[in-house]
Every structure is written in structure tokens, then in C-alpha cells.
C-alpha positions, 0 to 999 in steps of 0.5 A: 900774035894770033887775032881773035874777036871779042869772045863769045862765052857760050856757056856761064852763070852769073857772078856774085858782086858782093865782098868775099872772105877767104872760106867763101872765096875758096868754096867758090873756087872749085867744086868739092864736097868738103873744105881742103885737106888740113894745112892746104888750100884750094888755091893749090889747084891748076884753077887756083894758080891760074886765078893768081896768074892772070886776075891780079894784073886786072886788079892792079897787082902783080902776077902769082901775088899771094892769095891773102894779098889778092883778096885784100885788094879784092875787098879794097875795091869791093866786089862790084868794082873787082867783078867789073874790072875781071869781066871787062878785062877778059876780052869777052864780048857776049855772054850766054847765061844759064839762069837756072840757078837760085841764089844772089847771082847776076842775071844776063842783064847785070852781067852785061853791064858789069862786063860792058858786053852782050848777054843772052839767056839760056833757059834751064829746063827744070825750073820751067817744069817745077813752075809749071807744076806749082800753077797746075791742079791736074796732070792735063793742066801741068802738061799744057802749062808746060808746053806754054812755058817752053814755047814762051821761053823760046821766044825770048832765049837763045838755047835750053839747058839742063842740070848737071845731075846724072839723071839726064844721061842715064834716061837717055842711055836706057831710052834715047827716043821720045817718051809716048803720051801715056808715059808722060802722063803717068810720070807727071802724075807720079811726080805731081803726087810727090811734089808735097815732098818738095822733090825735083824732076828726076823721073827719067821719062819727064826728063826725056820729055823736058829734052824732046820739048826743047828739041821741038822748039828748034832752039839749040840744046846745052847737055852736061856730059857728066863724069861718065863722059858723052857715051850715054848721049850717043843714042840721043845724038842719033835720034835727033839728027836731022831735026834741026835742033843743035846739041852743044856737049858741055864739059867732058873733061877728062873725057874730052877726046870721046866729046870731040869724037862725038861732035865730029860724027853728027852734023848738029853736035858741037863740043864745048872747050871751056871749063877743060881748059881753065881747070887744066890751067898751065896744061891747057895747051895740051887739051886744047890740041887734043880737041883740035886733033879730033873735031872739025874746027866749026864744031868747038865753041869757047866758054868759061863755064864760070859760075859765081867768082868773076874770076872764073869767067876771066881765067876761062877767057885769058887761059883760052887766049893763051893757049889758043896763041901757044897752039895755033901760033906754034903750028905756024911757027913749024910751017904746018899752018899759015898765019891767016889760017891760023886767024880765021880758025881762031876767030871760028873758035873764039866767037864765030862758031858760037854766033852761028849755032845760037843765031846771035846775029839774027832777030829774035824770036822763035827759032826756025829749024837751022841748017846743021 
């Protein structure tokens, strides 16, 4: 058996503690622009099958039970108790929680309590800009308030993050270097003038300014690779090399091989293992093996990518453990690896790399530039 320490879930969001009906549950199960095809269900996906395999035993049911039976048991226990059992049964010892989404999701403290684990905050950049805009009357005040907000956030967070929309990738693909002061003032003026229409941050110059402000803080920066893969981020990876801030590339599937290659190419770039494994379910071991073919083992970090449903946090962790055991255990059985090396690498992927990258075992406070 492959031995791992308690997992560090290096990228997730909060959970819903309320009771959920079938339609609400399915809407949270996978990302989709609409309902499932007529006569079908979102449980008929690799994610849905993984939920039915791993989650029922945590609620006292047999694996693979019918969705209706599972949801009935969930209602019987109540949303809060179901979440508690699912999170505590996942083997996660620490959560890094992206707090940038509105709604009824738990924050880091609530997630830590429900999961009997540590929790740390990852601050999303766009809300900082929106809050600074709401308290500023001029461009100069906005930029000063934004700089102060980033500095303040860096004293308590373990990383910065950004939304998964394609604007960041497009902005960096066009111009990965930091924008000049005049560019930033002009973009800020245009955006502030449009704030009356409720527009989010989408100006490419402002998006680049936010990312480079995060880089200057010294904290790690989580970047979504998006549907186009990590290629648009290559210039930014090159431009930030040697500056001290680490980049962690999130998502990437089905471009996970390209993400692993980019992590291998730059000392400060790391790749997320998480949602690619949860989404591929029964094929997770094959995907994990492909990532391990390409990236140094010290560059890969586990995450669940879970949001909303505690089932997604649990499935991400349990599928990861199962895939890790299957891949590394298979290599040991074949004589390619020793058990000692397999356990050591498993510990790196499960927790050690994340604890090093995010400095989780050091005193809190503003980050000094870490060694890459």
C-alpha cells in the first residue's frame, strides 16, 4: 500500500451546507450551460459515477447505489452532517480556499470546522479591484486603494488567484510584460467610467496590472489555464522567471500534458493534479501517469477543485489516492520503483509540494521572495 500524509487540497472553494434536491444537486455536479439531455442525468458522467462509487460509504450506504437512494440518505442526515462526513472521510488535512465567489459557500474557517482540517485563504484579485473601485472617487485614489488592498491581503493569505474566464490568458498572450503607469491610469479611467453599468474587470491592461501586482507581493499566484490550454501563459511564465513568485497552473485537462511540460520548463512554475483526475474518474490513473511522465515530481500538487458539493471535495481526494496507489504501486510491482521511493513521491504529490510552495509551515505575514 502507498502511504501518504493527510492531503493538502491546494485549490478548492467552499461548500453548501444546505439540503439539496435532485435538480440543484445535478446543477452543481458538473459545469454545463443547460440541463442534461432529455431522459438522461448528469450522474451519467465520469464525475457522477465517481460520486456514486466513493461517497455512499461515507454516508453509510453501499458503493454504486442509485442516485435517488443516495440523495434520500443525504436529506435524512441533513446537508451540514452530510458535508461533515464527506469532508472528514476524504483524508484531507488542509484546504486552500479560493474566497472570490459570492453566494452561500463556506469560508475557510467554516470549511476547516466541517472537515476537521486546517484552512488557508487564496484571495481572488478581481474582487479586490471591485472593492477598491467602490471606495474611490478618482483614478489616483483607485490605484492607491488597490495597491493597499493587495498589500493587506498578502499579510493574511497564502496565495492570490484569478477567475477562470479567458480574459487573463488573452491579455497575457498579447502582452505578458507589466503595463506602464500611463497604460494603467488610462485603463483604470475607462473602467471606472463604466462601473455605473456594473461591468466586471475585463480590460486587458487592468488584468495584467492585477497579475503583476500579485507577482510583486511574492505570494504564489494560481492561474487557470482555460479551455485553450497553457500556451497563452508561456510568455508570462518567461517574464516572471527569477522574480520570486511561484505560478501554479490550475486545470488544464485535456491539455494536461502541455501544462506538465510548461511546469517542467520553468523552475517557478507548478501544475495542479486535481480536477483532471476527478473528472476522468475511472481513467484517473492513466491521466496521472501521463502527468508523471512529463513533469518533475516536485512540480505537481494535488487539489480537488471542489466547489459547492462536498462530494466533489471528497471525490477529488479519494480518486487521487486510488489513482496514486494504482500507478505507483504498479511501478513497484513491476520492479521499476522501490516502495521507499513510491512512498516518498506520494508524500510530495499529496502534501509536501504544496506545503513548500505555499509556505504553510512558516509563520504568517508578508511573504519574502522564496527560492524557486
